[in-house]
N, C-alpha and C positions, 0 to 999 in steps of 0.2 A: 339244833339247826340255827345257823347264823343268819342275821338280817344284814343286808348290804343295801345302801342307798347313797345317792349323791344329791347335794343341793348347792345352789349358787349363793355366795355371800360376798357382796361387793364392798362392804364396809371394811375399815382397817382390821386386819387379823388380830391385832393386839386386843381390840374390843371384843372380838369373838372369844378369844381365850379367857378374858376376864369374865365374860358372861357364863361360859361353861364352868369355869372354876368356881364362881360364886354359887351357881345352881347346884353343882355336885357336892361341894363342901357344905352347903345348906342342908343337904340330905345326909350329912355325916358320912359322906363317901370319900373316895380318894381320887385325886386327879394329878396326873403328871403330864405336862404338855407345853407346847409353845406354838408359834405361828406356822410350824411345818407339820406337826402331828403330835399325837399323844395317846395316853390310855386313861380310862376312867372305870370306876365301879361305884355303885350306890344302891341303896334300898329305898323303895317307895311303897308305901302301904304294906310293908312287910314282905315285899317281893324284891329279889336281888337282880341287878343288871350289871353287865360288864362288857366293855368294848374298847374300841380305838377309833382314831380318826387320822386322816392325812389331808394335807392341803396342797393343791396344785393350782396356782393362780387364784381365781375366784371360785373354784370348785372344791367343795368339802366332801370327801368320801368317808362315810361312817360305816363301821362294821360292829354290830352288837353280837358278841360271841357267846354270851350267856344271858338267858332271859327265861322267865316263867313260860311254861308250855301254853298256858291259856291266854297270854298276851300276844297278839298278832304283830308281825313285822310292820304291817300297814299302820297300826295304831302307834307303834313306837316312832315310825318315820313321821307321821302326822304331828305328833306332839313335839318332837325335836324341831321340825321345820317351823311350826307355829311359834315356839319359844324363841328360836334364833332369828326369826324375821320380825318379831314384835319390836316396836320402838319403845325403848325404856328411857 
């Protein structure tokens, strides 16, 4: 079952892409994307995740297409939003 959610990101999209790429590559994952959309996959704590995102203005739509059964969509959404809205 896929997880779909949207969040607002008002900062420059190049910054968002840099944050995503650094986080995913830091997990030895793969990332292909730009300011309009992309795809990602990574493992965390031995669990595999895969998905994509699209950008429309300040709205970022995320679809997690592959995730462990025991990890809820709500938890994934919460963690991504928390990471992306944190000041670094």
